[in-house]
C-alpha positions in Angstrom: 13.4 -11.8 -12.0 16.6 -13.6 -13.0 18.9 -11.2 -11.4 18.5 -8.9 -8.4 21.7 -7.0 -9.0 21.0 -3.3 -9.6 17.3 -3.6 -8.7 15.6 -1.2 -6.4 13.4 -2.5 -3.6 10.9 -0.5 -1.4 10.3 -2.3 1.9 7.7 -1.2 4.5 8.2 -2.2 8.2 11.8 -2.2 7.4 13.2 -1.2 10.8 13.0 -4.7 12.2 11.9 -8.3 11.7 11.1 -9.7 8.3 11.4 -6.3 6.6 15.0 -5.7 7.8 16.0 -9.3 7.1 14.7 -9.0 3.6 16.6 -5.7 3.0 19.8 -7.4 4.2 19.2 -10.3 1.9 18.6 -8.1 -1.1 21.6 -5.9 -0.4 23.8 -9.1 -0.6 22.3 -9.7 -4.0 23.4 -6.3 -5.2 20.0 -4.5 -4.9 19.5 -1.0 -3.6 16.9 -0.7 -0.9 14.5 2.0 0.2 13.8 1.2 3.8 10.5 2.5 5.1 9.0 2.4 8.7 6.9 4.5 11.0 9.7 4.4 13.6 12.0 6.9 12.0 14.5 6.9 14.9 14.9 3.1 14.8 15.0 3.2 11.0 18.0 5.6 11.0 19.8 3.4 13.5 19.4 0.1 11.7 20.2 1.7 8.3 23.7 2.7 9.6 24.5 -0.9 10.2 23.5 -2.1 6.7 26.2 -2.7 4.1 25.0 -1.4 0.7 23.0 1.3 -1.0 20.1 2.2 1.4 17.7 5.2 1.4 15.6 5.6 4.6 12.0 6.9 4.4 9.9 7.4 7.5 6.4 6.3 6.5 3.0 5.6 8.1 1.5 3.1 5.6 -2.0 4.4 6.3 -1.0 8.0 5.1 -1.6 8.2 1.3 0.2 11.5 1.0 3.1 9.9 2.9 3.1 7.2 0.2 3.2 9.9 -2.5 6.1 11.6 -0.8 7.9 8.2 -0.5 7.6 7.6 -4.2 9.0 11.0 -5.0 12.0 10.3 -2.7 12.6 6.8 -4.1 12.3 7.9 -7.7 14.4 11.0 -7.0 17.2 8.8 -5.8 16.9 5.7 -8.0 14.6 6.6 -10.9 12.2 3.7 -10.3 11.2 0.9 -7.9 11.4 -2.6 -9.2 10.4 -4.6 -6.1 7.7 -3.6 -3.6 7.5 -5.4 -0.3 4.4 -4.7 1.8 5.6 -6.0 5.1 4.4 -3.5 7.7 1.8 -4.9 10.0 0.5 -5.3 13.5 -1.2 -8.0 15.5 -4.7 -8.1 17.1 -5.6 -7.4 20.7 -6.1 -11.0 21.7 -9.9 -10.6 22.3 -12.7 -12.6 20.8 -14.4 -10.7 17.9 -17.5 -9.9 20.0 -15.3 -8.3 22.6 -13.1 -6.4 20.2 -13.7 -2.6 20.0 -14.4 -1.1 16.6 -11.3 1.1 17.0 -9.1 -1.9 17.4 -10.6 -3.8 14.5 -10.3 -0.7 12.2 -6.7 -0.2 13.2 -5.7 -3.8 12.3 -7.5 -3.6 8.9 -6.2 -0.1 8.1 -2.6 -1.0 8.7 -2.3 -4.6 7.5 -4.7 -4.6 4.5 -5.4 -1.0 3.4 -1.7 -0.2 4.0 -0.7 -2.9 1.6 -3.2 -1.6 -1.0 -1.7 1.9 -0.6 1.7 0.5 -1.6 0.2 -1.3 -4.6 -1.6 1.9 -5.7 1.6 3.9 -5.4 4.1 1.6 -7.2 2.6 -1.1 -9.3 1.2 0.7 -12.2 4.7 2.1 -13.2 5.9 -1.6 -13.1 3.1 -2.7 -15.5 4.0 0.2 -17.8 7.6 -0.8 -17.9 6.8 -4.5 -18.3 8.6 -5.8 -15.3 8.7 -5.7 -11.5 7.7 -7.8 -8.5 5.4 -7.4 -5.4 6.0 -9.3 -2.2 3.1 -9.2 0.3 3.8 -10.5 3.7 0.6 -12.1 5.0 0.5 -14.9 7.5 -0.5 -18.5 8.1 -3.5 -16.7 9.6 -4.3 -15.8 6.0 -4.9 -19.5 5.3 -6.2 -20.7 8.7 -8.7 -19.2 11.1 -8.2 -19.4 14.8 -10.1 -17.9 17.9 -8.9 -14.4 19.1 -7.3 -13.8 15.7 -10.4 -12.7 13.9 -9.4 -9.2 12.9 -5.8 -10.2 12.3 -7.0 -13.2 10.2 -9.5 -11.0 8.3 -6.6 -8.6 7.4 -4.4 -11.5 6.3 -7.1 -13.5 4.5 -7.9 -10.2 2.7 -4.3 -9.7 1.8 -4.0 -13.2 0.4 -7.1 -12.8 -1.7 -6.1 -9.3 -2.9 -2.6 -10.6 -3.8 -4.0 -13.6 -5.8 -6.2 -11.2 -7.8 -3.3 -8.8 -8.4 -1.0 -11.6 -9.6 -3.6 -12.6 -12.3 -4.1 -8.9 -13.3 -0.4 -8.0 -13.6 1.1 -11.3 -14.9 0.3 -10.4 -18.6 2.4 -7.2 -18.0 5.4 -9.0 -16.8 5.0 -8.3 -13.1 5.1 -11.0 -10.4 3.4 -11.3 -7.1 4.4 -13.4 -4.2 2.4 -13.9 -1.0 4.3 -14.8 2.1 2.4 -16.9 4.7 4.8 -17.5 7.7 3.9 -19.1 11.0 5.6 -17.8 14.1 8.7 -15.7 13.3 10.9 -13.9 15.9 10.1 -10.3 15.3 9.0 -7.2 17.2 5.3 -7.5 16.4 4.2 -7.2 20.0 6.2 -3.9 20.4 5.0 -2.5 17.1 1.4 -3.5 17.8 1.5 -1.7 21.1 3.2 1.4 19.5 0.3 1.4 17.0 -2.2 1.9 19.8 -3.2 -1.5 21.1 -3.4 -1.8 24.9 -2.9 -5.6 24.8 -1.1 -7.1 21.8 -2.2 -10.6 21.2 0.1 -13.4 22.3 -2.1 -15.9 20.4 -0.3 -18.1 17.9 -1.5 -21.0 15.8 -1.0 -24.5 17.0 2.8 -24.5 17.3 5.4 -23.1 19.5 8.1 -23.4 17.0 9.4 -20.0 15.9 12.0 -19.3 13.2 14.4 -16.4 12.5 13.4 -13.6 10.2 16.5 -14.3 8.1 15.2 -17.7 7.2 12.0 -16.2 5.8 14.0 -13.5 4.0 16.0 -16.1 2.1 12.8 -17.9 1.0 11.4 -14.5 -0.2 14.5 -13.8 -2.3 14.3 -17.1 -4.0 10.6 -16.6 -4.6 11.2 -13.3 -6.3 13.9 -14.9 -8.5 11.6 -17.9 -9.4 8.4 -15.8 -9.5 6.7 -18.1 -7.0 3.2 -17.3 -6.0 3.4 -18.4 -2.4 6.0 -18.8 0.4 5.1 -21.1 3.3 7.6 -21.3 6.2 6.1 -23.9 8.5 5.3 -27.2 6.9 3.6 -28.6 10.0 0.5 -26.6 9.1 0.0 -28.6 5.9 -2.6 -31.0 7.5 -4.6 -28.2 8.8 -4.6 -26.4 5.4 -5.5 -29.7 3.7 -8.5 -30.2 6.1 -9.7 -26.8 5.3 -9.5 -27.3 1.6 -11.3 -30.6 2.0 -14.2 -28.9 3.8 -14.5 -26.4 0.9 -14.4 -29.2 -1.8 -17.0 -31.2 0.2 -19.3 -28.1 0.2 -19.6 -28.4 -3.6 -21.1 -31.9 -3.1 
C-alpha cells in the first residue's frame, strides 16, 4: 500500500500492547481503525483516549460467530476492511512440554494460531476479490527459534509463520500483501492477558536477551512494512546469529 490515508484496519488484541500501538500509528497516517479485544471494558477506556476514527468491537478470537458479528459491524460502519492485524495472543505456562496439561496446550494453540486463522477466514477473501489489502500477523521470535518451556507458544508461532508464508504466496497474485512480525521481548501486558485467558502461571521465559523495547517501536516498523509490502518484520537483531545457526543446521541436513 502506498498510502494509508482513508484505509480501514481491523486489529485484534487492540486494548493494549502492540495492537494498541499499531492502532495509534495507523490513526496518525489517516486510517480508520476497528479496535477489537476480549476485554471490552479496557477496550472502551483506551478508545476514548485515541485521536481519530475508531470503532470498538469486543471479540474473543476463538469465537467464529463473534468474528461474523465483528465483520458485520466493521462493514456496516466503513463498508470494507483493508488491513487485518491478527495480534491477539497469550503466552505459555512456563512448563516443559511433558508437564503441560492438554488444556493449557489447546488454549495457546486455539488463541494464537486458530484465532489468527479465524481472522483470515473472515476478512481476506473480500480483499482478494477487490484486488488489494494487507494482512499483518504478529508472531514472535519464538516462531523462528525454539527454546525450552516455550513449546506450545513456539508451536503456535512457528505455525503462524508457516501459515502466513503460505498465505502470502496464495494472495500475492490478487494484490494482497502479508507481513509476519517476529518481535523479541516487547513491553506489553502479555502476562496479564495470559492469566485472564485461564493460565494459572503465565510463563516468564524469554529468549536469550533481557532487552525489551516499547510497543510503539514495533508499531512503526509494522506501518512501514505495510507501506513497503515487506514479508517480515524482525525487531531484535541480536538474534541473527541464532537464526543463522538454525538455518545452517537445516541446510546441512540436505548433505
